Backbone bond lengths (Angstrom), bond angles and torsions (degrees), N, CA, C in turn:
res aa  C-N    CA-C-N  psi(-1)  N-CA   C-N-CA  omega(-1)  CA-C   N-CA-C  phi
1 X - - - 1.464 - - 1.528 111.01 -
2 X 1.354 113.99 -37.68 1.468 118.87 179.38 1.528 110.65 -62.83
3 X 1.349 116.03 -41.33 1.459 120.22 178.49 1.513 111.46 -64.08
4 X 1.320 117.19 -35.69 1.462 121.78 178.98 1.513 109.85 -64.96
5 X 1.343 117.03 -43.03 1.475 120.70 179.35 1.531 110.07 -62.25
6 X 1.341 116.63 -41.99 1.451 120.49 179.34 1.528 111.17 -63.75
7 X 1.328 117.43 -39.65 1.450 122.80 179.78 1.536 109.54 -64.04
8 X 1.349 115.33 -46.36 1.466 119.73 -179.59 1.518 110.83 -63.83
9 X 1.335 117.29 -38.75 1.448 120.88 178.20 1.516 111.67 -64.82
10 X 1.340 117.32 -40.59 1.467 121.54 179.24 1.524 110.71 -65.22
11 X 1.335 115.73 -41.82 1.484 119.34 178.42 1.519 110.55 -64.99
12 X 1.325 116.29 -38.68 1.462 120.80 -179.89 1.526 110.46 -63.64
13 X 1.340 116.25 -43.86 1.458 119.67 178.89 1.507 111.63 -65.22
14 X 1.355 116.99 -38.71 1.455 121.05 178.55 1.525 111.64 -63.68
15 X 1.329 115.70 -45.01 1.487 120.03 179.70 1.515 110.22 -64.13
16 X 1.329 117.24 -41.51 1.463 121.37 -179.86 1.527 110.30 -63.42
17 X 1.364 115.40 -44.01 1.458 119.93 -179.87 1.526 111.48 -63.44
18 X 1.338 116.03 -43.14 1.475 120.39 -179.83 1.505 110.91 -64.89
19 X 1.305 117.07 -42.08 1.473 121.42 179.68 1.510 111.59 -64.41
20 X 1.356 116.31 -41.30 1.469 120.88 179.04 1.505 110.77 -63.75
21 X 1.344 117.53 -44.43 1.462 122.17 179.41 1.517 111.02 -61.83
22 X 1.335 116.29 -44.64 1.466 120.68 179.53 1.532 111.18 -62.11
23 X 1.337 115.99 -41.48 1.454 120.35 178.23 1.532 111.21 -65.22
24 X 1.326 116.36 -39.86 1.464 120.63 178.75 1.532 110.11 -63.73
25 X 1.318 117.74 -41.40 1.458 121.61 179.61 1.504 111.30 -62.23
26 X 1.341 116.93 -44.33 1.460 122.28 -179.04 1.545 110.01 -64.64
27 X 1.318 116.98 -47.49 1.471 120.44 179.84 1.521 110.49 -63.37
28 X 1.324 116.20 -40.31 1.460 120.61 -178.40 1.513 110.81 -65.50
29 X 1.328 118.01 -45.20 1.467 121.96 179.53 1.514 111.27 -62.27
30 X 1.347 117.03 -41.20 1.471 120.68 179.29 1.510 110.81 -64.07
31 X 1.333 116.31 -39.18 1.460 120.18 179.64 1.532 111.25 -66.11
32 X 1.337 116.13 -41.96 1.447 119.64 179.53 1.529 111.76 -63.02
33 X 1.318 116.32 -44.81 1.462 120.82 -179.69 1.520 112.33 -63.62
34 X 1.332 114.88 -36.53 1.464 119.36 179.87 1.532 110.87 -67.55
35 X 1.329 116.92 -19.98 1.464 121.40 177.04 1.528 112.26 -102.07
36 X 1.330 115.78 17.84 1.449 122.94 177.18 1.529 112.85 62.12
37 X 1.335 115.02 37.18 1.478 121.69 176.58 1.509 107.55 -109.88
38 X 1.314 115.90 111.67 1.463 121.24 -177.69 1.512 113.82 -116.37
39 X 1.319 116.53 -6.56 1.477 120.48 -176.97 1.542 108.98 -90.02
40 X 1.327 115.49 71.79 1.452 120.42 178.40 1.524 109.46 -153.03
41 X 1.324 115.87 159.91 1.469 120.98 177.06 1.526 107.36 -136.00
42 X 1.338 114.33 150.19 1.464 120.78 178.78 1.527 109.34 -109.11
43 X 1.318 116.47 141.58 1.460 119.72 179.30 1.534 111.37 -67.93
44 X 1.344 116.73 -23.14 1.462 120.17 -179.15 1.532 113.17 -84.97
45 X 1.341 117.06 -8.13 1.460 121.36 -178.11 1.522 109.20 -87.99
46 X 1.317 117.79 104.79 1.461 120.77 -176.40 1.518 113.15 -69.12
47 X 1.330 118.44 -17.10 1.452 121.08 179.37 1.519 112.58 -77.12
48 X 1.319 116.93 -15.50 1.477 120.58 -178.82 1.531 111.71 -122.50
49 X 1.307 116.50 21.93 1.476 120.15 -176.55 1.521 112.03 -58.58
50 X 1.339 116.87 -44.02 1.469 119.92 -177.03 1.525 112.30 -63.39
51 X 1.345 116.57 -44.70 1.463 119.74 179.68 1.524 111.22 -69.22
52 X 1.340 116.84 -35.46 1.470 120.45 177.01 1.518 109.98 -60.48
53 X 1.335 117.47 -49.80 1.459 121.08 -179.01 1.525 112.08 -65.29
54 X 1.333 115.98 -36.82 1.469 120.04 -179.13 1.524 110.43 -63.44
55 X 1.328 117.80 -51.62 1.450 119.87 -177.16 1.526 112.47 -72.19
56 X 1.318 117.20 -26.86 1.457 119.99 178.38 1.544 110.66 -71.85
57 X 1.326 116.82 -36.17 1.466 120.60 -172.78 1.516 114.78 -96.05
58 X 1.336 118.07 -13.01 1.457 119.29 -165.84 1.544 114.15 -62.94
59 X 1.347 118.87 -29.89 1.476 119.25 -176.48 1.516 112.26 -114.57
60 X 1.326 118.70 17.93 1.449 121.02 179.07 1.520 109.35 -70.26
61 X 1.330 117.50 122.24 1.456 122.07 -178.45 1.538 113.16 -94.21
62 X 1.326 116.56 -22.29 1.456 120.93 -177.82 1.527 107.80 -120.76
63 X 1.320 117.26 103.17 1.457 121.49 -175.07 1.528 113.06 -65.90
64 X 1.331 116.40 -13.27 1.454 119.20 175.60 1.531 111.77 -61.64
65 X 1.321 115.64 -26.48 1.468 120.47 -177.79 1.530 111.69 -105.77
66 X 1.311 116.74 19.94 1.452 120.53 177.73 1.531 110.23 -59.73
67 X 1.346 119.27 119.88 1.458 121.02 -177.32 1.527 113.32 -60.13
68 X 1.330 118.12 -19.70 1.468 120.33 179.37 1.540 110.73 -60.70
69 X 1.322 116.73 -28.49 1.471 120.87 -179.16 1.528 111.96 -95.25
70 X 1.319 116.66 8.68 1.454 119.93 -178.37 1.509 109.92 -130.08
71 X 1.341 117.92 140.77 1.477 119.81 177.89 1.525 112.15 -75.27
72 X 1.328 117.62 -11.78 1.450 121.76 -176.17 1.519 111.00 -90.80
73 X 1.341 115.64 68.01 1.449 120.96 177.94 1.525 109.78 -86.03
74 X 1.337 117.56 155.93 1.451 119.29 176.68 1.537 111.71 -67.42
75 X 1.318 114.72 151.19 1.469 119.45 176.49 1.523 110.79 -67.16
76 X 1.330 115.24 -36.12 1.452 120.17 -177.07 1.509 110.80 -152.52
77 X 1.342 115.28 161.38 1.447 122.71 174.66 1.530 107.31 -127.01
78 X 1.309 115.44 124.01 1.485 121.48 -176.40 1.528 109.48 -119.79
79 X 1.338 116.48 137.49 1.457 121.89 -179.96 1.535 109.22 -122.85
80 X 1.341 118.96 77.82 1.470 120.74 -179.14 1.525 110.79 -67.28
81 X 1.339 115.43 146.52 1.471 119.25 -178.44 1.526 112.85 -116.98
82 X 1.318 118.04 0.68 1.471 121.63 175.31 1.523 108.03 -139.65
83 X 1.318 116.03 161.48 1.451 120.55 178.39 1.531 111.08 -65.11
84 X 1.341 116.17 -34.13 1.468 119.30 178.71 1.517 110.75 -63.71
85 X 1.342 115.87 -44.04 1.474 119.49 179.13 1.528 110.91 -69.40
86 X 1.313 117.99 -31.30 1.456 120.89 176.08 1.534 110.39 -64.12
87 X 1.320 115.50 -46.18 1.481 119.66 178.10 1.520 110.75 -61.82
88 X 1.322 116.80 -42.94 1.468 119.84 179.67 1.526 111.27 -64.18
89 X 1.331 117.26 -36.94 1.473 121.19 178.30 1.527 110.89 -62.33
90 X 1.329 116.24 -41.99 1.463 120.89 179.34 1.532 109.92 -64.02
91 X 1.330 115.97 -44.90 1.479 118.88 180.00 1.530 111.66 -64.66
92 X 1.348 117.12 -40.49 1.450 119.74 178.78 1.522 111.06 -65.03
93 X 1.308 116.80 -36.04 1.476 120.93 178.04 1.515 110.43 -63.82
94 X 1.305 116.67 -42.52 1.475 120.76 -179.63 1.526 110.50 -65.90
95 X 1.335 115.99 -41.62 1.463 118.87 -179.13 1.527 112.15 -65.37
96 X 1.339 116.06 -31.35 1.450 120.42 179.15 1.527 113.06 -90.01
97 X 1.352 116.14 4.80 1.477 123.10 -179.89 1.535 110.91 58.63
98 X 1.319 115.32 42.19 1.467 121.54 178.25 1.532 109.56 -103.99
99 X 1.311 116.73 133.44 1.462 121.00 173.02 1.518 108.49 -73.90
100 X 1.336 116.57 145.49 1.467 121.35 -176.79 1.536 110.27 -105.17
101 X 1.336 114.99 131.66 1.450 122.42 169.84 1.519 106.26 -113.86
102 X 1.341 116.46 117.96 1.457 122.10 -176.54 1.503 110.62 -97.27
103 X 1.329 117.78 123.81 1.462 121.55 179.62 1.523 108.82 -115.24
104 X 1.327 114.98 121.38 1.471 119.80 -178.66 1.520 109.92 -112.08
105 X 1.333 116.49 -152.17 1.476 119.36 -175.64 1.498 115.53 -88.16
106 X 1.358 117.21 7.99 1.454 120.77 -179.40 1.500 112.05 -87.79
107 X 1.339 117.09 -166.53 1.466 121.92 -173.97 1.513 113.92 -93.23
108 X 1.335 117.65 -38.59 1.470 122.30 -176.21 1.530 111.30 51.12
109 X 1.314 115.76 58.03 1.468 120.82 -179.08 1.531 111.73 -60.17
110 X 1.360 116.80 -27.27 1.458 119.99 -179.64 1.516 112.52 -80.86
111 X 1.331 117.50 -6.46 1.447 121.26 177.97 1.529 114.66 76.19
112 X 1.349 117.11 14.09 1.472 119.97 -174.62 1.517 113.02 -70.35
113 X 1.329 117.59 -15.30 1.469 119.65 -175.61 1.528 113.03 -92.26
114 X 1.334 118.21 -4.52 1.488 117.65 -177.92 1.526 114.08 -146.53
115 X 1.341 118.25 7.30 1.454 120.28 172.96 1.526 108.24 -131.82
116 X 1.332 115.21 164.36 1.463 121.24 179.15 1.500 110.76 -124.13
117 X 1.312 115.79 145.09 1.469 119.63 -179.34 1.523 112.12 -91.10
118 X 1.319 116.86 -2.83 1.470 120.41 -177.79 1.503 112.38 -131.36
119 X 1.333 117.14 -179.82 1.459 120.87 -175.47 1.522 114.08 -84.16
120 X 1.319 117.73 -8.90 1.484 120.13 -176.23 1.513 110.37 -66.62
121 X 1.341 118.30 138.01 1.470 120.69 177.72 1.521 111.67 -64.32
122 X 1.332 116.21 145.24 1.450 120.00 -177.24 1.516 110.66 -141.83
123 X 1.324 115.31 164.13 1.455 122.66 179.54 1.513 109.12 -125.61
124 X 1.354 116.38 140.22 1.466 120.88 175.64 1.516 108.31 -97.28
125 X 1.326 116.61 121.32 1.470 122.62 175.81 1.528 106.78 -103.18
126 X 1.327 115.82 107.22 1.461 121.88 -176.62 1.529 109.20 -93.39
127 X 1.327 115.28 128.58 1.465 121.48 -174.83 1.516 113.69 -94.52
128 X 1.321 117.69 15.39 1.465 120.31 -172.14 1.535 113.24 -59.33
129 X 1.328 118.20 -27.51 1.463 121.38 -179.92 1.521 112.03 -85.21
130 X 1.330 118.01 -13.85 1.461 122.23 174.02 1.518 107.84 -98.87
131 X 1.317 115.66 71.86 1.456 121.90 -171.91 1.521 113.08 -125.06
132 X 1.318 117.97 24.67 1.466 120.68 -178.84 1.529 111.10 -74.15
133 X 1.324 114.01 143.25 1.463 120.28 178.11 1.536 108.00 -127.32
134 X 1.321 116.71 122.12 1.479 122.02 179.55 1.529 107.46 -113.87
135 X 1.328 115.39 122.57 1.457 121.40 -175.83 1.508 110.39 -115.71
136 X 1.335 116.44 136.65 1.471 122.25 176.32 1.503 109.02 -116.52
137 X 1.350 118.13 98.74 1.479 120.41 179.83 1.530 112.12 -60.91
138 X 1.346 116.79 -30.36 1.460 119.96 -178.04 1.530 112.06 -64.68
139 X 1.353 116.90 -43.06 1.466 120.26 -179.41 1.524 111.75 -97.60
140 X 1.349 117.27 -1.85 1.460 123.16 -179.60 1.529 111.20 56.24
141 X 1.332 115.60 42.29 1.470 121.23 178.25 1.509 109.31 -129.25
142 X 1.338 115.55 162.57 1.472 121.24 179.13 1.515 108.57 -142.69
143 X 1.347 115.77 142.60 1.463 122.66 174.43 1.520 106.86 -108.03
144 X 1.322 116.74 113.99 1.456 121.30 -173.32 1.534 109.36 -116.52
145 X 1.334 116.31 121.34 1.461 119.09 177.22 1.542 109.96 -73.24
146 X 1.328 114.13 156.34 1.475 119.56 -169.32 1.520 113.84 -61.93
147 X 1.335 118.64 -26.81 1.462 120.04 -177.20 1.510 115.16 -81.40
148 X 1.329 117.83 -6.41 1.463 121.09 -177.05 1.524 110.47 -71.24
149 X 1.331 115.90 138.89 1.462 121.02 173.17 1.512 109.59 -87.71
150 X 1.310 115.41 171.23 1.482 120.57 178.73 1.512 110.27 -63.04
151 X 1.344 117.03 -41.17 1.453 120.13 179.23 1.532 112.75 -61.92
152 X 1.330 117.23 -42.48 1.470 121.68 178.03 1.517 111.06 -64.18
153 X 1.334 115.62 -36.51 1.465 119.44 178.86 1.511 110.96 -66.78
154 X 1.312 117.26 -46.38 1.461 121.49 179.68 1.523 110.56 -64.25
155 X 1.316 118.33 -37.58 1.461 121.70 -179.68 1.527 109.76 -64.58
156 X 1.338 117.44 -42.33 1.467 120.92 178.72 1.524 111.42 -64.70
157 X 1.335 116.50 -40.66 1.458 120.42 178.29 1.528 110.52 -63.72
158 X 1.339 114.50 -40.30 1.462 119.32 178.02 1.520 111.80 -61.77
159 X 1.316 116.58 -44.76 1.465 120.92 -179.75 1.529 111.78 -61.66
160 X 1.331 115.55 -41.76 1.466 119.11 -176.52 1.530 110.57 -73.24
161 X 1.333 117.70 -29.77 1.466 120.82 -178.48 1.516 112.93 -78.95
162 X 1.339 116.70 -17.17 1.467 119.82 178.61 1.513 113.84 73.13
163 X 1.350 118.40 20.12 1.465 119.82 175.84 1.508 110.08 -72.44
164 X 1.358 115.13 157.13 1.439 120.01 -177.72 1.527 113.11 -74.66
165 X 1.335 117.50 -31.02 1.450 119.45 -174.37 1.509 111.90 -156.82
166 X 1.345 114.65 160.59 1.453 122.75 172.93 1.533 105.78 -125.99
167 X 1.323 116.64 129.36 1.446 121.90 -178.64 1.531 110.06 -102.77
168 X 1.331 116.16 127.56 1.453 121.38 176.56 1.522 109.15 -119.85
169 X 1.309 117.30 145.16 1.464 119.81 -177.31 1.520 110.90 -152.22
170 X 1.353 115.21 155.62 1.455 123.56 175.86 1.523 107.47 -133.10
171 X 1.328 117.81 123.17 1.452 122.90 -178.82 1.525 108.33 -125.45
172 X 1.348 115.97 126.11 1.466 120.77 178.84 1.514 110.38 -111.47
173 X 1.341 115.15 133.98 1.471 120.13 177.23 1.528 107.95 -126.24
174 X 1.325 116.72 117.53 1.450 121.18 179.66 1.529 109.62 -105.40
175 X 1.326 115.57 157.54 1.460 118.63 178.59 1.505 111.65 166.20
176 X 1.313 114.24 -162.48 1.471 120.18 179.96 1.514 110.52 -71.86
177 X 1.308 115.82 167.56 1.472 120.89 177.30 1.516 109.81 -58.02
178 X 1.322 117.06 -40.67 1.470 121.93 -179.11 1.528 110.70 -63.18
179 X 1.334 118.08 -45.26 1.457 122.30 -178.75 1.542 110.24 -63.36
180 X 1.326 115.63 -48.99 1.474 119.04 -178.57 1.536 110.04 -62.82
181 X 1.323 117.45 -40.12 1.458 120.43 178.24 1.525 111.47 -61.46
182 X 1.314 116.95 -42.16 1.461 120.94 179.31 1.527 111.83 -62.99
183 X 1.340 116.31 -41.48 1.459 120.61 178.75 1.527 111.53 -62.93
184 X 1.343 115.90 -44.94 1.466 119.75 179.62 1.517 110.92 -65.80
185 X 1.314 116.55 -39.67 1.469 120.64 178.73 1.532 110.50 -60.69
186 X 1.309 116.07 -41.96 1.467 119.39 179.48 1.526 110.69 -69.49
187 X 1.343 116.66 -39.09 1.461 120.24 178.06 1.531 111.43 -59.34
188 X 1.325 117.44 -38.77 1.451 121.59 179.43 1.532 111.96 -62.17
189 X 1.311 115.14 -28.89 1.463 119.28 -179.27 1.529 113.41 -88.35
190 X 1.324 115.62 -18.21 1.465 120.53 -173.85 1.529 112.92 -103.71
191 X 1.334 118.47 -41.07 1.465 123.07 -168.30 1.522 113.01 -54.31
192 X 1.339 117.77 -45.70 1.451 120.38 -176.16 1.526 113.49 -75.86
193 X 1.331 116.70 -6.79 1.456 120.57 178.87 1.524 113.14 -104.29
194 X 1.310 116.15 2.05 1.462 119.79 176.78 1.534 109.82 -70.30
195 X 1.332 118.00 161.25 1.468 120.00 177.86 1.518 111.76 -57.20
196 X 1.340 116.76 154.96 1.464 121.21 -178.15 1.529 111.65 -58.12
197 X 1.313 118.19 -26.25 1.478 121.96 -178.60 1.517 111.58 -76.28
198 X 1.330 117.70 -4.06 1.462 121.75 -174.80 1.508 111.22 -107.90
199 X 1.356 115.27 138.43 1.458 121.87 171.55 1.518 107.82 -128.29
200 X 1.348 117.26 129.06 1.448 120.26 -178.26 1.529 109.21 -142.18
201 X 1.354 115.99 118.07 1.457 121.60 179.36 1.509 109.63 -114.19
202 X 1.349 115.82 163.22 1.468 122.10 -179.12 1.511 109.71 -133.33
203 X 1.346 116.31 134.73 1.455 123.27 176.51 1.539 108.12 -125.01
204 X 1.322 115.77 128.24 1.463 121.31 -178.44 1.527 109.09 -115.13
205 X 1.331 116.39 136.87 1.464 119.30 177.80 1.500 112.10 179.34
206 X 1.301 115.23 177.78 1.475 121.90 176.53 1.536 108.77 -105.62
207 X 1.313 116.97 127.87 1.455 120.07 179.31 1.518 113.09 72.46
208 X 1.339 118.44 36.53 1.452 120.22 177.05 1.524 110.42 -64.28
209 X 1.356 117.77 152.90 1.487 120.54 -177.06 1.517 113.04 -55.85
210 X 1.345 116.84 -32.38 1.471 119.87 -176.27 1.535 111.87 -78.69
211 X 1.307 118.26 -13.04 1.454 120.94 -177.39 1.529 109.96 -78.77
212 X 1.330 116.57 129.53 1.452 120.77 -175.31 1.522 112.78 -111.76
213 X 1.345 117.84 4.82 1.443 120.29 -177.00 1.523 113.26 -81.26
214 X 1.300 116.56 167.34 1.472 123.49 177.32 1.531 108.83 -131.87
215 X 1.329 119.16 131.32 1.450 125.69 -7.43 1.533 111.21 -75.94
216 X 1.354 118.36 169.56 1.462 120.19 -179.17 1.533 110.40 -57.19
217 X 1.323 115.87 129.80 1.455 120.17 -177.55 1.520 110.78 -131.57
218 X 1.325 115.81 -175.36 1.461 122.48 -179.21 1.515 109.59 -73.50
219 X 1.334 115.51 137.28 1.461 119.54 179.57 1.528 109.21 -155.84
220 X 1.314 115.03 165.93 1.478 121.74 174.05 1.523 107.43 -124.55
221 X 1.324 115.84 132.83 1.450 122.02 179.54 1.526 109.30 -112.23
222 X 1.327 116.09 125.98 1.445 122.18 177.33 1.526 108.94 -103.36
223 X 1.324 116.21 125.86 1.469 120.64 177.85 1.507 108.24 -120.29
224 X 1.343 115.72 132.85 1.454 118.60 -174.99 1.503 114.54 -143.97
225 X 1.356 114.38 158.86 1.452 123.79 170.98 1.512 108.73 -127.53
226 X 1.330 115.46 146.16 1.442 118.86 175.48 1.524 108.22 -139.89
227 X 1.320 116.50 128.68 1.477 120.53 178.35 1.510 108.94 -81.24
228 X 1.307 114.72 80.13 1.449 121.98 -179.26 1.512 110.67 168.69
229 X 1.312 116.60 -169.93 1.447 121.68 -176.51 1.525 113.68 -82.74
230 X 1.337 114.29 170.57 1.484 121.04 -177.27 1.526 110.43 -64.70
231 X 1.328 117.04 -42.92 1.469 119.83 -177.38 1.532 111.02 -61.16
232 X 1.330 117.09 -43.48 1.453 120.18 179.27 1.525 111.12 -64.40
233 X 1.352 116.59 -39.96 1.466 120.37 179.41 1.524 111.13 -63.17
234 X 1.328 116.64 -42.48 1.456 121.17 179.68 1.541 110.31 -64.68
235 X 1.304 116.72 -40.38 1.471 121.01 -179.73 1.518 110.25 -64.07
236 X 1.325 117.56 -41.89 1.457 120.53 -179.66 1.517 110.13 -64.54
237 X 1.341 117.32 -46.49 1.467 120.43 -179.68 1.529 112.21 -65.80
238 X 1.324 115.99 -39.59 1.478 119.70 -178.96 1.522 110.64 -64.57
239 X 1.324 115.94 -33.13 1.457 118.94 -178.66 1.525 114.26 -84.17
240 X 1.356 116.91 -31.74 1.456 120.95 -175.72 1.512 113.93 -102.78
241 X 1.347 117.45 -32.96 1.460 120.90 -173.71 1.533 109.92 -146.17
242 X 1.329 117.15 65.00 1.471 120.32 -176.17 1.527 113.92 -66.02
243 X 1.313 119.14 -19.20 1.456 122.06 -178.19 1.517 111.47 -62.36
């Protein structure tokens, strides 16, 4: 009898939780529409399931936190394109008692921008449409909206500077733990001393996408941008970081 009571209590809590989430979704959608916000999808709307999953998963950098493998999916995904619509989205979320997860142009390797650690319903507000970059060459400053990626930022800086080209490159070096460690150690001493026009990052791991060897082994991948031509970029690297 005790087990029956526990089962009934669990079912009651589940039904209550489902009903509350459904009500929150409906109230939230109505609030968004009343503020002329139509660029959103609901996880409960079966007619938009494919677009919901596409936009939710497209910028996930750490597949460990892929919401497809977790029951704690967001109630909705909103893509505001103006500051007014962003403010309205925040207010609608508060009125519907939804926690907000804000996703911008960064990586969010910890998954904090699209998953929740608790049972409370939440909404993902994706800033991808708020990605404008305004550059002032005279004051050497830039105003970058939260949804802009690093590539979009560099492209805007390039346009404002009037340079002929921007060089991008990806270099993978595989080897023993000792070799990879030595390369990373040298990169730490070199990267911050490169010219201001140069950006060089390093990623270390086993089976990185850029690694083409068999079987997948340890490697370090260097990704860089240079505001200038290929020949100049090669000369800088050959002189500062020939490894």
